[in-house]
C-alpha positions in Angstrom: -0.1 0.2 0.2 2.8 1.7 0.9 3.9 2.1 -2.3 1.2 2.9 -4.3 1.1 5.9 -2.2 4.0 6.6 -3.3 3.6 6.3 -6.6 0.9 7.8 -7.0 2.7 10.9 -4.9 5.3 11.3 -7.9 2.9 10.8 -10.8 1.8 13.9 -9.5 4.7 15.7 -8.6 6.0 14.8 -12.0 2.5 16.2 -13.3 2.3 19.7 -11.4 6.0 20.4 -12.1 5.4 20.0 -16.3 2.3 22.2 -16.1 4.9 24.7 -13.8 7.4 24.2 -16.3 5.4 25.5 -19.5 4.0 28.4 -17.6 5.5 32.1 -17.9 4.6 33.1 -14.9 5.4 30.2 -12.9 6.1 30.8 -8.8 10.1 29.1 -8.6 9.7 28.5 -4.7 7.1 26.6 -5.5 8.8 25.0 -8.3 11.9 24.1 -6.7 9.9 22.9 -3.7 8.2 20.2 -6.2 11.6 19.6 -7.6 12.2 18.7 -4.1 9.1 16.5 -3.2 9.9 14.6 -6.3 12.9 13.9 -5.2 12.5 13.0 -1.9 9.5 10.2 -2.8 11.5 9.1 -5.5 14.5 8.2 -2.6 11.0 6.6 -0.7 10.6 4.0 -4.1 12.9 1.1 -3.6 11.8 -2.1 -5.5 11.8 -4.5 -3.3 14.7 -6.2 -5.0 16.9 -3.5 -4.2 16.9 -3.9 -0.9 19.9 -4.8 0.0 20.8 -8.5 2.1 20.5 -9.2 5.2 
């Protein structure tokens, strides 16, 4: 379930960033925040195959 939420957040942030990128009157602080949030969500997204062996 957690992976689903992370995937949806990533999808949402990518969409908002794309919209912001094309806006000539974009709010730079908001755009940077969206990019940072996307990076944080992508860092959380680890597939089970990528987990180290314990």
